[in-house]
C-alpha positions in Angstrom: 63.8 37.2 71.2 61.5 35.3 68.8 57.8 35.9 68.7 55.5 33.2 70.3 53.7 31.8 67.2 51.4 29.8 69.5 49.9 33.0 71.0 46.9 33.8 68.9 46.4 37.1 70.7 49.6 38.4 69.1 48.5 39.4 65.5 51.6 41.3 64.5 55.3 41.5 65.1 55.0 45.3 65.0 54.1 47.7 67.7 50.7 49.3 67.5 52.5 52.5 66.1 53.5 50.5 63.0 50.0 49.2 62.3 48.1 50.8 59.3 44.5 51.4 60.4 41.5 53.6 59.9 41.2 56.2 57.2 44.7 55.6 55.9 44.2 51.8 55.5 41.0 52.5 53.6 42.8 55.0 51.4 45.5 52.5 50.7 42.9 49.9 49.6 41.3 52.5 47.4 44.7 53.1 45.8 45.2 49.4 45.3 41.9 49.4 43.3 43.0 52.5 41.4 46.3 50.8 40.4 44.4 47.7 39.2 42.0 49.9 37.3 44.9 51.6 35.7 46.2 48.1 34.6 42.8 47.5 33.0 42.8 50.8 31.2 46.3 50.0 29.8 45.1 46.6 28.7 42.2 48.2 26.8 44.6 50.7 25.2 46.8 47.8 24.2 43.7 46.2 22.5 43.0 49.5 20.7 46.6 49.6 19.3 46.3 46.0 18.2 43.2 46.8 16.3 45.1 49.7 14.6 47.8 47.2 13.7 50.4 48.9 15.9 52.0 46.0 17.8 54.8 48.0 19.3 52.5 50.4 20.9 50.2 47.6 22.0 53.2 45.9 23.7 54.2 49.2 25.3 50.7 49.5 26.8 50.7 45.9 27.9 54.0 46.5 29.7 52.5 49.5 31.4 49.6 47.3 32.6 52.1 45.0 34.2 53.7 47.9 36.0 50.4 49.0 37.4 49.9 45.5 38.8 53.3 45.7 40.4 52.3 49.1 41.9 49.2 47.5 43.4 51.3 44.8 44.8 53.7 47.3 46.5 50.7 48.9 48.2 49.3 45.5 49.2 52.6 44.4 50.6 53.0 47.6 52.6 49.5 47.1 54.0 50.0 43.4 55.0 53.4 44.1 56.4 51.7 46.6 58.7 48.8 44.3 59.8 46.3 45.9 57.5 43.9 43.9 55.3 43.9 45.2 51.7 40.5 45.0 50.0 40.1 45.4 46.2 37.1 47.5 45.4 34.9 47.6 42.4 36.7 48.3 39.2 34.7 50.1 36.4 35.2 49.0 32.8 37.3 51.5 31.0 35.2 53.9 29.1 37.5 55.0 26.3 36.7 56.5 23.0 39.9 55.9 21.1 39.9 56.8 17.4 43.7 57.6 17.0 47.1 57.0 18.6 46.9 60.5 20.0 43.6 59.6 21.7 45.2 56.5 23.3 48.2 58.4 24.7 46.0 61.3 25.8 43.8 58.8 27.7 47.0 57.3 29.2 48.2 60.7 30.3 44.9 61.6 31.9 44.8 58.4 33.8 48.4 58.9 35.0 47.5 62.4 36.2 44.5 60.9 38.1 46.8 58.3 39.8 49.4 61.1 40.6 46.8 63.2 42.3 45.5 60.2 44.3 49.1 59.5 45.5 49.5 63.1 46.5 46.3 62.8 48.5 47.6 59.7 50.2 50.7 61.6 51.1 48.7 64.5 52.5 46.6 62.0 54.6 49.7 60.2 55.9 51.1 63.5 57.0 47.8 64.5 58.7 47.6 61.1 60.4 51.3 61.4 61.5 52.1 58.1 59.7 55.7 58.5 58.9 56.0 54.8 58.1 54.1 55.3 54.8 56.1 58.3 53.6 59.1 56.4 52.1 56.7 54.3 50.0 54.7 57.4 49.0 57.9 59.3 48.1 58.9 56.4 45.8 55.4 56.6 44.1 55.6 60.4 43.7 59.0 60.0 41.9 57.5 57.1 39.8 54.5 59.2 38.8 56.7 62.2 37.8 58.6 59.8 35.5 55.4 58.2 34.2 53.7 61.5 33.3 56.9 62.8 31.7 57.3 59.6 29.6 53.7 59.6 28.4 53.7 63.4 27.7 56.8 63.0 25.6 55.3 60.1 23.6 52.1 62.1 23.1 54.1 65.1 21.9 55.9 62.9 19.4 52.6 61.4 18.2 51.3 64.9 17.7 54.4 65.9 15.8 54.0 62.9 13.4 50.3 63.9 12.7 48.9 61.6 10.1 52.4 60.6 8.8 52.1 56.9 8.6 55.9 56.3 8.4 56.4 58.5 11.5 53.8 56.5 13.5 55.4 53.2 12.3 58.8 54.4 13.4 57.4 55.3 16.8 55.6 52.0 17.0 58.9 50.2 16.3 60.7 52.2 19.0 58.0 51.6 21.6 58.0 48.0 20.7 61.6 47.6 21.5 60.9 48.3 25.2 62.2 45.5 27.3 59.5 43.4 28.8 59.3 41.2 31.9 58.0 38.2 29.8 
């Protein structure tokens, strides 16, 4: 049976059990803002690498920024699919003090860890609220964050191994610059 599109009282095709409301909807909007803030952090890190004449690393950070926007979109789609209204909150300017490549990747790792904890908190809240419909999405994000943290940790370890070796940093820059992009 098709829904009656003329009935303005019917807001959603979903039952009330599928709607995302209350604290969980607010928490999802907060996560959208955090993902968009992460994109801004990564854009700033890309600028820092451009200033250091490391175009490969700059490109890697720009690609990360794009991923963070995709993550925000996933949360927004989940919300709108469930009759919730995503609201983007205030985004602070990134306050980064980057003096080296290691600083940039350490900042990246710290931000990924912050995002990971926020997603775990969302998962805990979804469990408390009995919202099983959010769990598949949150499982995907938990897996994604494990991968993100591992990747950034590995890069940071490699940066530390190179120390001040310019040729080592340039090799890593070239390697990170070969990352496929969505451009």
